[in-house]
Phi, psi and omega in degrees: 000132184256127171274145171234120182238147170229139179228128181216164181169213185232166182303132175101351176275354179083026174298312175300321179297312181293317171305322177294318184293324182292311181310311176308309178294325183289317176295327175302320181272015168084014185276157168273138188232148167218168180155178180199158174246156184230106180254029182352252178260052188292334181271000174242037180057026183278185185291137166216133179215160175219136167257141182228117189241135184205152174208154172286338186288104181288341176268000177292125174266127178211154190262173182289326188280138176277117184293158179315140176052040184236000180288141178266319186223135166233128186236118181231123184274356173219125194312312184287327185300323176303332181294333176310333184256019186304328185284345186271346185277147185225176175301337182268355180301125173282122180243108176260108188230141174279144180269023184249138185234127176249112188291126180295147181315314177300326177292320176299307187296322179276357180057042188271148178300152177217161180304141175262161176306324183287330176295313184297316180293325175294325176296308180300325191281333171295316203280316185216175181250002188234079185235135179230114178259141185214148168268074193299324179304310186294316174295332183282320181294321182283324185266346185218358178073359173225118183300332184284355168283002180299326189291321177293319172308311176303317178292321176298319177298321179289324180282357178281347182285152181301138178107355192236003185314310184293315181285337177285326177293325177290321175299325179304327179283346181262348185251162177209168170059223181296335179291320181281326173300316188290319182301314178301316176302322182282332182291330184268357189301304186299321177294327178281330186264326191256000000 
């Protein structure tokens, strides 16, 4: 069986950082790994994403691209960015979403309409039955004094879902101090909230 994870957001949110941690944990646990990063307009607050696919079968041949309706987990650090991966989602996909929207510069300058959070919520509810919205930036700021730790909160929340226990445990060994605290805090968010 292949596990398929998508992490997405905008430049500066730490998408690539948490994807690197996850890949390190996957390899540490002896999985075969595929995936790719998209660093589009990262320096201009543009789209950033990482796909991570892994399996215990060393002879399994698989591509970096996630097939339709095959994502096991989507972590989106910006509410609209996860919608780019709508075709990969299914009713079983675990979806962890930040409830923040950052309107792209070209949309703001031209004063073009953009998706509202309510639009995103409706779309995600069509895709899956397992959706968790959090204001990770607010939670990181209130609990740790640093909004940048929001990415570790989101990663912890995503990896708290069933089926990711081994990689989650390994990530704990790679972190310390406030980084580990933020990850642990994220792991308990769903249990405390839902």
